[in-house]
C-alpha positions in Angstrom: 0.0 0.0 0.0 1.4 3.4 -1.0 2.0 5.8 1.8 0.6 9.3 1.2 3.2 11.9 2.0 1.7 15.1 3.4 2.4 18.4 1.5 4.2 20.6 4.0 2.5 23.7 2.5 -1.0 22.3 2.7 -3.5 22.8 5.7 -3.1 20.4 8.6 -4.8 19.7 11.9 -3.0 20.2 15.2 -5.3 19.1 18.0 -8.4 21.3 17.8 -6.6 23.8 15.5 -6.4 23.9 11.7 -3.1 25.4 10.4 -2.8 26.7 6.9 0.4 24.7 6.5 2.8 22.5 8.5 5.5 25.2 9.1 5.8 26.6 12.6 7.9 29.6 13.6 9.8 28.2 16.6 10.2 30.2 19.8 13.1 32.6 19.9 13.3 35.2 22.7 12.4 38.4 21.0 13.9 40.9 23.5 11.3 43.5 22.6 9.5 43.9 26.0 11.6 46.1 28.2 8.8 46.5 30.8 7.8 42.9 30.6 4.8 44.0 28.6 3.8 43.6 24.9 5.1 46.3 22.7 4.3 47.4 19.1 7.7 46.0 18.1 6.8 42.6 19.4 3.5 42.7 17.6 5.1 43.8 14.4 7.7 41.0 14.7 5.1 38.3 14.7 2.8 40.0 12.2 5.7 40.0 9.7 6.2 36.3 10.2 2.5 35.6 10.0 2.1 37.7 6.9 5.1 35.9 5.5 3.2 32.6 5.3 3.9 30.3 8.3 1.1 28.2 9.6 1.8 29.3 13.2 4.2 31.6 15.0 5.3 31.0 18.6 5.6 33.9 21.1 8.6 33.4 23.4 9.1 33.3 26.2 6.1 33.9 28.4 7.1 33.0 32.0 4.6 31.5 34.3 6.1 33.3 37.4 8.1 36.5 37.9 11.2 34.6 39.1 10.9 32.3 36.0 12.1 35.0 33.6 15.6 34.8 32.1 15.8 38.6 32.5 13.7 41.5 33.8 12.3 42.6 30.5 10.5 39.4 29.8 6.7 39.0 29.7 5.2 37.0 32.5 1.6 36.1 33.0 -0.2 38.7 35.0 -3.3 40.9 34.5 -1.3 43.9 33.2 0.1 41.8 30.3 -3.2 40.4 29.0 -4.5 43.4 27.0 -1.2 43.5 25.0 -1.2 39.8 24.4 -4.8 40.0 23.1 -3.7 42.8 20.7 -0.9 40.6 19.5 -3.1 37.5 18.9 -5.7 39.6 17.0 -2.9 41.1 14.8 -1.4 37.7 14.0 -4.9 36.2 13.2 -5.5 39.0 10.7 -2.6 37.6 8.7 -4.2 34.2 8.5 -1.6 32.5 10.7 -2.2 30.9 14.1 -0.3 31.9 17.2 1.2 29.8 20.1 2.4 30.9 23.5 5.5 29.3 24.8 5.1 29.0 28.5 7.4 27.8 31.2 9.8 28.6 34.1 13.4 29.4 33.4 14.7 27.8 36.6 18.5 27.8 36.6 18.5 29.7 33.3 16.9 32.7 35.1 19.1 35.6 35.9 18.2 36.6 39.5 20.6 39.6 39.2 18.3 41.0 36.5 14.9 40.0 37.9 15.8 40.8 41.6 14.2 37.4 42.6 15.9 34.2 43.7 16.4 31.7 40.9 15.3 28.1 41.3 16.8 24.8 40.4 16.2 21.2 41.3 19.2 21.3 43.6 21.2 24.2 45.1 23.9 25.2 42.6 26.1 28.1 41.5 24.6 30.4 38.9 27.4 31.9 36.9 25.1 34.3 34.9 23.7 35.9 38.1 26.9 35.4 40.0 24.9 33.8 42.8 23.4 30.6 44.0 20.2 28.9 42.7 17.8 28.0 45.5 16.6 24.4 45.7 13.0 24.3 44.6 10.8 23.1 47.5 7.9 20.8 47.0 5.6 23.8 47.6 7.5 25.6 44.8 6.9 22.7 42.5 3.2 22.5 43.3 2.9 26.3 42.8 4.7 26.3 39.5 2.5 23.5 38.2 -0.6 25.6 39.1 1.0 28.6 37.4 1.4 26.6 34.2 -2.4 25.9 34.4 -3.2 29.5 35.1 -1.0 30.6 32.1 -2.9 28.2 29.9 -6.2 29.6 30.9 -4.9 33.2 30.3 -3.7 32.1 26.9 -7.2 30.9 26.0 -8.7 34.1 27.3 -6.4 36.3 25.1 -6.9 34.3 21.9 -3.9 32.0 21.6 -4.5 28.9 19.5 -1.9 26.8 21.3 0.5 26.7 24.2 4.0 25.2 24.0 5.3 24.0 27.3 9.1 24.5 27.6 10.6 21.2 28.6 14.0 21.9 26.9 17.3 23.6 27.1 17.7 23.0 30.9 14.9 25.5 31.8 13.3 24.3 35.0 11.3 21.3 33.8 14.2 20.2 31.6 16.7 20.7 34.5 14.7 18.2 36.6 15.2 15.6 33.9 18.9 16.2 33.8 21.1 13.9 36.0 23.8 16.6 35.7 21.7 19.2 37.4 19.1 17.3 39.5 20.8 15.9 42.6 17.6 15.5 44.6 17.0 12.4 46.8 13.2 12.9 47.2 10.4 11.8 44.9 11.6 14.3 42.3 15.1 13.0 42.0 17.1 9.8 41.3 15.4 7.5 38.9 14.1 8.8 35.6 10.5 8.1 36.8 11.2 10.5 39.7 13.0 13.1 37.6 10.1 13.0 35.1 7.5 13.5 37.8 7.5 17.3 37.7 7.4 17.8 33.9 4.6 15.2 33.7 2.6 17.1 36.4 3.0 20.3 34.4 1.8 18.7 31.2 -1.2 17.1 33.0 -2.2 20.5 34.5 -1.8 22.3 31.2 -3.9 19.7 29.3 -6.7 19.9 31.9 -6.7 23.7 31.7 -6.7 23.7 27.9 -9.9 21.6 28.0 -9.8 20.9 24.3 -10.0 24.6 23.4 -6.4 25.1 22.2 -3.6 22.8 21.1 -1.0 21.7 23.6 2.6 21.1 22.5 5.9 20.6 24.4 9.4 21.5 23.4 11.6 18.6 24.7 15.3 17.9 24.8 16.4 14.8 23.0 19.9 15.4 24.4 21.4 18.1 26.6 24.8 17.9 24.9 26.4 18.0 28.3 28.5 15.3 30.1 26.2 13.6 32.6 23.1 15.3 31.2 20.0 13.9 29.6 20.8 11.5 26.7 18.8 9.6 24.1 18.3 6.5 26.2 16.4 8.4 28.9 14.9 11.1 26.7 13.3 8.3 24.6 11.9 6.7 27.7 10.6 10.0 28.9 8.9 10.6 25.5 7.2 7.2 25.8 5.9 8.2 29.2 4.6 11.5 27.8 2.9 9.7 24.9 1.3 7.2 27.3 0.0 10.1 29.5 -1.8 11.5 26.4 -1.6 15.2 27.3 0.0 16.5 24.1 -1.1 17.2 20.6 2.5 17.3 19.4 6.0 17.1 20.7 8.7 19.4 19.3 12.2 17.8 19.4 15.2 19.9 20.4 18.5 19.7 22.2 21.2 21.6 24.0 21.5 23.6 27.2 21.0 27.4 27.4 22.8 27.0 30.7 25.8 24.8 29.8 26.0 24.3 26.0 23.9 26.6 23.9 25.6 26.0 20.5 24.4 22.4 20.6 21.1 23.9 19.6 22.2 26.6 17.2 25.1 25.1 15.2 27.2 27.3 13.0 29.4 30.3 13.8 30.0 31.5 17.3 29.9 35.3 17.5 31.4 35.4 21.0 32.8 38.9 20.8 29.4 40.3 19.7 27.6 38.4 22.4 30.0 39.6 25.0 29.6 43.2 23.9 25.9 43.1 25.0 26.8 42.1 28.6 27.8 44.1 31.7 31.6 44.4 32.3 32.0 41.5 34.7 30.0 39.1 32.5 31.8 40.4 29.4 35.2 39.7 31.0 34.0 36.2 32.0 32.8 35.4 28.4 36.1 36.6 26.9 38.0 34.4 29.4 35.9 31.3 29.6 33.4 31.6 26.7 35.2 28.9 24.8 34.3 26.3 27.5 30.5 27.1 27.2 30.2 28.0 23.5 31.5 24.8 21.9 31.8 24.7 18.1 29.3 22.6 16.2 29.4 23.0 12.4 26.1 23.8 10.7 24.6 21.1 8.5 21.0 20.8 7.1 18.6 18.9 9.3 21.2 18.4 12.0 18.8 16.8 14.5 17.3 14.3 12.1 19.3 11.3 13.1 18.3 11.7 16.7 14.7 12.6 15.8 14.3 9.5 13.7 14.7 7.4 16.8 11.8 9.2 18.4 9.7 8.8 15.2 10.3 5.0 15.3 9.4 4.8 19.0 6.3 7.0 19.1 3.0 7.3 17.2 2.2 10.9 18.4 2.7 13.9 16.1 6.2 15.3 16.1 7.7 18.6 15.1 11.2 18.5 13.6 13.5 21.5 13.9 17.1 22.2 13.2 18.4 23.3 9.8 15.1 23.0 7.9 15.1 26.0 5.6 14.0 24.8 2.2 11.1 22.9 0.7 13.2 19.8 -0.1 14.1 19.5 3.6 10.4 20.0 4.6 9.4 17.2 2.2 12.1 14.9 3.5 10.8 15.4 7.0 7.3 14.5 5.9 8.7 11.4 4.1 10.3 10.4 7.4 6.9 10.6 9.2 7.2 14.0 10.9 3.9 15.9 10.9 5.3 19.5 11.2 8.6 21.3 10.8 9.8 24.4 12.7 12.4 27.1 11.9 13.6 30.3 13.5 16.8 31.9 12.2 15.8 31.6 8.5 12.6 33.6 9.4 14.6 36.2 11.2 16.5 36.7 8.0 13.4 36.5 5.7 10.0 36.6 7.5 8.4 36.0 4.1 10.4 32.9 3.3 7.4 30.5 3.3 5.6 32.8 0.8 8.6 32.8 -1.4 8.9 29.0 -1.3 5.2 28.8 -2.1 5.8 30.8 -5.3 9.1 29.0 -6.2 9.7 25.5 -4.9 13.4 25.9 -5.6 13.8 29.0 -3.4 16.7 28.9 -1.0 17.1 30.6 2.3 19.6 33.4 2.5 20.5 32.6 6.2 24.2 32.0 6.5 24.1 30.6 10.0 26.4 33.2 11.4 24.4 33.4 14.6 24.8 37.1 14.9 21.1 37.2 15.7 22.0 35.5 19.0 23.9 38.6 20.0 20.9 40.8 19.4 18.4 39.3 21.8 18.6 42.0 24.5 18.1 44.8 22.0 15.5 43.2 19.8 16.1 39.9 18.1 16.8 40.3 14.4 19.2 39.4 11.6 21.8 42.2 11.6 22.7 41.5 8.0 19.2 42.7 6.9 19.2 46.3 5.7 17.7 48.7 8.3 18.3 46.2 11.2 20.5 48.6 13.2 20.7 48.0 16.9 18.0 49.6 19.0 18.8 50.7 22.5 16.3 50.1 25.3 
């Protein structure tokens, strides 16, 4: 029997939501909310991507708690933020695209020096970014944060989001609980994989219950941390099987790397260390210049660089999967569909060309002009953009 291969540019169903195509703009911190509130710049950012043809764009990163921000100027769910988020979803919907809210808690990736609030981790540990110590999350913290994910989901429904994406990657809090490298607990949330998975699974259950079938529920999950002693394929596959059996997700987006310990494992390509250091305060800038080589390891860019890992998840799971990592042309999207992935996600290519999907729709042979220089990563605190695009000069806050 001949298998029908989906057209990546044709409409597709994601839980209760119909997308106009299978391309998702993946979450990238936009850096356009200096007062932790939606701005016209943030709205314009997502409107351009929506008008450019994606099926859904993802707003990042919307913290479920004030201490869960990676820095002060990051939106967190509270009454003051809701009107702006409603304006954003309305504006994106006017382009024909759907819009997802990435929700989560940064945990050890949070910068308490910036937020003025103690950062949390599964276990007490040094936080180099904040030059302080992460506080061990108590059981009360864990239960509170689970509730806050549910509250964020209900807010997302109220302001018009079509989906929520729970952040279970990059060693943010839920991901850090999964990591044997970071989670040294000896209670019911540490030790065995089943225990380390307990907190993320509690979050997904609470989010699904709050979503109540009204919006789609996704999770962004690490396949591998890329860190010695961190989460690796054997355990991440087992965790994914648990998640599938729980039945709380409409799709799982597969990622890797640690924002905390090995960020280039996710990005691949050039390392603009000098440009990234230039955005930091003097003491952090000095530390990056002296020790940045240890954190920012070199991984050459190649198309579809997570595919080999992701195929193992496709073989093990029946649930819908989102493939990301070096998918910038139609032939890569089609290859992903042939391998059984239901959706593809991209980010950097859309920073360079927000209208890339429209261009591909007009010309199947169109190629992305992104050169994987990663200079966009150095722009996140002044407004994430491709600095190689004309008119993308830095904007001070």
